[in-house]
N, C-alpha and C positions, 0 to 999 in steps of 0.2 A: 631225607637227611637235612641237616641245617645248611644254610647257604654258604657259610665259610668253613672249609675243612680244617684249617689250622692257622695259627698266627705266626708271624715272623719270629723266630727264636733268636734272642740276642745273647751277648756274652754273659757269663755268670760271674758275678762279683760276690764278695763276702757279705753275709747277712749283717745289717746295720741296725737291728732292732733295738739293742740296748741303748745305743747313743741317741737314736731317734726318740725313744720314750722318755729318756731323761732330759732331752733338749740340750745336750752337751755340744759345745763347739770343740771339735777334735782338731788338734794341730800336730805338727811334727810328722815324722816318718812312721806312720802306723801301718802295719801290715793288715790288709783287708781280712785275711783269714784268722785274725785274732778275735773277730766278732763271731760269736756262736749263738745260734738261734735257741731260744727257750723252747720247751715242748709246746705243742699247739694249745692245750688248755691254759697255759700261762700267758698267752698273748691274745686270747680271744677278745677280751674287752678292749685291749689296746689297739688291735687292728680295726675294731669297730670305730674307735675314735679317729684313726687315720682315715678310714673311709668317709667318716663324717666331715673331716677337714677337707678332703678332696671334693665332697659334694658341695660344700660352701664355695670353694674355688670354681667348680664347674658352673654353678649358678651365675657367678660373675661373668663367666665365659658365654652365657646365654644358653647353656644346656638345659633342656627340660629334664626333670627327675626321671630316673629309670627304676626298674625292678631288680637290676643287677646288684650283686654283692650285699644283699640285705640280710643274709644269714651265713652261718658257717656250716659247711657240709662235713659232718663228723666222719661219714663213711665214704666220701667221694674224694679220691686222690686227684684224678684228672680225667679228661675225656679222651678215649682212644680214637684214632682216625686210621682209615685204610684207603689208600688210593691205588688203582691199577690202570695201566695203559700200555698199549703196544709200543715197543721200542722202535717201531718203524716210522713213527711220527712224533714230532715235537709239539706238544699242546700249546695253544695260545695263552691260556691262563688256567687257573683252577676251576673255572666255569666251563671249560671246553668239553663238549660232548665226547671227546676222545677219552676222557678220564671217567672211570667208574669209581664211585665212592660207596662201596658196600657197607652195610651195618654189621661189621664183625668186631669182636673185642680182643682177639688175640693175634699175635704176629703169625702164628702157625696157620690160622684160618686165612689170613690176608695173603700169605705167600703160596697158597694152594692153587697155583696157576701154571701155565706153560712157560717154556724157556724164552719165548719172544716177548715176554711181558715185563715192564718195569713195575716195581712194587714200592710203595712208600708207606711205612707203618710207624706210628709214634703216638705220643700223647700231648695234649695241650692243656694248659692250666685253667683256662676260662673260655667261655663261648658266649659271645654277645647275642642279644635279641631273643634270648630264651629265659631271661631272669636268672642268669647264672649266679650261683652262690660263691662265696669265698671257699676255694678248695684247699685241701691239704697241700697240694703242690704249690699253691700260691704262698702259703705260710712257710713252706720249706725252701722257697726261692730267695730272691734278693729284693731289697728295698726298691731299687730302680725298676726292676721288672714288675713288681707289684703295682707301682704307680703307673707305669706304662699300661698295664692290663686294665686297670680301672678306668683310666681316661679313654683309652682306645676303644674298649668295648662299649662304654657309655656313648661314645661318639657315634657308633653305628646306629644307636637308637634315635639319633637326631635327624637322619636323612633317609631317603628312599631312592638312592642313586644306584646305577650299575656298579658292581663291586670293583671293576677295573678302575673306576673313578673314586668310589667311596673309600677304598682301602688307602690309596695315597693321600687323599684329603685328611682322613683321620690320622694317618701316620704323621704328616707334617704338623697338623694341629696338636697332636699329642706331644711331639718333640718340643714344640714351642711352649706348650702348656707346662710340661715337665720342668723346663728351664726356668720359667717364670715362677712356678710354685716353689721350686727349690730356692730361688733367690729370696723369696718372701719368708720361707720357713726356716732357712739355715743361714748362718754366717758365711761370707764368701769363702773363707778358708776351711770350712768344715768338710770333713771327709764325705759326709752324705751329699753335700752340694756338688762336690767334684765328681762323685760316682754317678749321680743322676744326670748331670750334664754330659759326662763322658759317654754314657749309654746313648743319649740322643745323638751325639756327634757321630758315633760309630755307626749307628743304624743309617744315618743320612749318607755317610760315605759309602756304605755297602750298596746303595742304590746304583751309582754309576758303574760299579764293578759288576753287579748283576746284569745290567743292560748290556755291557760290553761282551760278557761271556755268553749270554743268551743269543745275541746276534751272531756270534761266531758259530755256535752250534746250529742256529737256524740256517746259516749259509751252507753248512755241511749237509743238512737235510734237504735243502733245495737241490744240491748236486745229486743226492740219492734219488729224489723224485724225478729228475731229468734222466735217470739211468746212467749217470756218469761213473758211479761207484757201486760196488756190490753191497749187500747187507752186511757181510762179514767185515768189509773195509769200513763201512759206516760205523759199526760198533767199535772197531779198533781205534779209529781216529777220535770218535766221541769219547772213549775212555780217557784218552790223553787230554782232551779239552776239558772234560769234567774234573780231572785231577788238577789242572791249572786253576779252574774256578774255585775248587775247594781250598787250594793254597791261598788264593787271593782273598777269599772270604774268611779264612781261618777256620774252616770246617774240618771235622775228622775225615780221614781218607776213606773213600767209599760211601760217604753219606749222600752225595748228590746223584740224582739221575734226572730224567726228563720231567718227572712229576714235581720233584723239589724245585727245579729250576723254573717251571711254569708257575708254581705257587709264588715264589719270590718275585717273579716278573709281574704278577698281578699287583703287587705293592709298588713296583718300581717303574713300570712302563711310562706312566704319566706323572710320576713324582717330580721330576725336574721342572716341568712347565707349571704344575700346580704350586710348587714351592715358590716359583717366581711370582705368581699371582698373590699368594698369601703374604710373601715378604713385601710386595708392593702395597698391600692393604695396610701395612703397618703393624704396630704392636698391640692394637686393640683387638683382642681375641673375640670379644663379643660381636664386634663389627664384622669380623671374618666369618663367624658362624652364621650371622644374618645374611651375609653375601651369598653363601652357598645354599641357604634356605631359599633364596630367590632363584638361584640356578635350578634347584630342585623343582620349584614351582613352575618354571618355564620349560622343563624337559619335555620332549615329544612323547606321544603315546607309543609305548612299546608295541602294542598290538598293531597300530597303524604302520609303524616302521617294518614290522615283520611282514605285513601284507604287501607293502611296497617292495620289499626284497624278495618276496615269494618264498619265505621260509616258515616253517611251522614249529621249530624247536628253538626255545630261548637260549639253548647252549650251542646253537649253530655259530661257528666262528664269524660268518658274514654278518650276522646280527650283532654279536658282541663288539666287533670292530666298528660297525656303523653307529651303534648306540653310544659307545664311548666317544666317538668322533663328534657326534651331535652335542653331547654334554660339554666337550672341550670348546666347541664353536660357541655355544651359549655363554660359557664362562668368559671367553675373550670378548664377546659382544657386550656383556654386562660390564666388564672392566672398562672397555672403551667408552661406554655411555657415561661412566663415572670419571672419565679422564685419568684412569689408572694405567700407567705405562708398564707393560709386562715383558718387554724385550730385554 
């Protein structure tokens, strides 16, 4: 299967296609749901133009060209994903060997498991590193989400870092790039500008919330592993903690389980530290991209680290933690060499 099962799903705002294509500066109290998307054939060439604009911006960021979003998939709405894991353990991240990602296409197939399993089924609009096209779900989504997907998925083609590091780097870079692109493309008071920047702010705020609730549930699982609580008690308390996390993240009731939380934690665990590094590097996005290319070049051999740890599976949590820690150490060392304060 592909390396990343699904992307962080952000809030849904009204489609702003009409105002974008006309280049209008929208003022006043306009309801977002007043903007209605044209049918896909009516926006095909316009979205190609938007992707072209983003490509020009990305080149200024130092991105190498990718094969993503080069065409429109007429018959592909989105990519299904299915995750399964025992509810007796909280996975470290979406790469954890505790999670199985079977190649199934329907929710019925995905949920054909026993009662002690968590299941996470859904669809994602785009999938990086496979030359993903523009999908029908992208066209039916929102302007802010579309821009996020293009920059974030293209970002993954720039590095070869462990995903627990690459996801937060690409998220911080994408949030910064979205804000800068929006400031250049739209007037400060335009509805598009406010919506794009709001998307980036909300996703950044969700990071701390995700970390807090993951750590609370991880503490609960440590009690279970020590034999202090039964499996039934574990699930009862976990249900309450997950409900609080859903409320804090503004998710629908019943959406979160261990798999969803582990996925979001993959994006969040190192986000605060990497955000400090990126902010310390300044507003030069091309310089930031080059900085992390140097980090990438200095990363240790995964094979040598696995041999040192005595593990044979790249999804072993011991390897995941050690590899991510090594990249963080290299990042801070390179920042120190350049006199960049990251505290």
